[in-house]
C-alpha positions as CSV (number, residue, x, y, z in Angstrom):
1,M,102.8,-11.2,-53.7
2,K,102.0,-14.0,-56.0
3,V,98.5,-15.6,-56.5
4,L,96.9,-18.6,-58.0
5,R,93.1,-18.6,-58.4
6,C,90.9,-21.7,-58.8
7,K,89.0,-19.8,-61.5
8,D,92.3,-19.4,-63.4
9,V,92.6,-23.2,-63.4
10,G,89.1,-23.4,-64.8
11,V,87.3,-24.4,-61.6
12,D,84.1,-22.5,-60.4
13,C,85.6,-21.7,-57.0
14,D,86.5,-18.4,-55.2
15,F,89.7,-19.8,-53.5
16,E,93.0,-17.9,-54.0
17,A,96.4,-19.2,-52.9
18,H,98.7,-16.2,-51.9
19,G,102.4,-16.3,-51.1
20,K,105.6,-14.5,-51.4
21,T,107.1,-17.3,-53.6
22,V,105.9,-19.7,-56.2
23,D,106.6,-22.6,-53.9
24,E,104.5,-21.1,-51.2
25,V,101.6,-20.7,-53.5
26,L,101.8,-24.2,-54.8
27,K,102.0,-25.6,-51.3
28,K,98.7,-23.9,-50.4
29,A,97.1,-24.9,-53.8
30,K,98.1,-28.6,-53.1
31,V,96.3,-28.5,-49.7
32,H,93.2,-26.9,-51.3
33,A,93.1,-29.3,-54.2
34,K,91.8,-32.0,-51.9
35,D,88.7,-30.0,-51.5
36,H,88.1,-30.7,-55.2
37,G,88.7,-34.4,-54.8
38,I,92.3,-34.5,-56.1
39,K,93.9,-37.1,-53.9
40,R,97.4,-36.8,-55.3
41,V,98.9,-33.7,-57.0
42,T,101.1,-34.8,-59.8
43,E,104.0,-33.1,-61.4
44,D,101.7,-32.3,-64.4
45,Y,99.3,-30.5,-62.1
46,L,102.2,-28.5,-60.6
47,K,103.6,-27.7,-63.9
48,S,100.3,-26.3,-65.2
49,W,99.5,-24.4,-62.2
50,R,103.0,-22.9,-62.0
51,K,102.2,-21.3,-65.4
52,L,99.1,-19.7,-64.1
53,I,100.7,-18.0,-61.0
54,R,100.6,-14.2,-61.4
55,N,102.1,-11.3,-59.4
56,E,99.6,-9.2,-57.5
């Protein structure tokens, strides 16, 4: 299982996106990003988030 945590991105939030694949995790993170006021997730966001995804 793979995971990306908001805290790993530097945001004070307990949200964790879990998935079997990196793409699944990123999809969930993109949806959650709207809760933080991010209206459009750019390739730069995805590139930086991809680096922070870890195996659980």
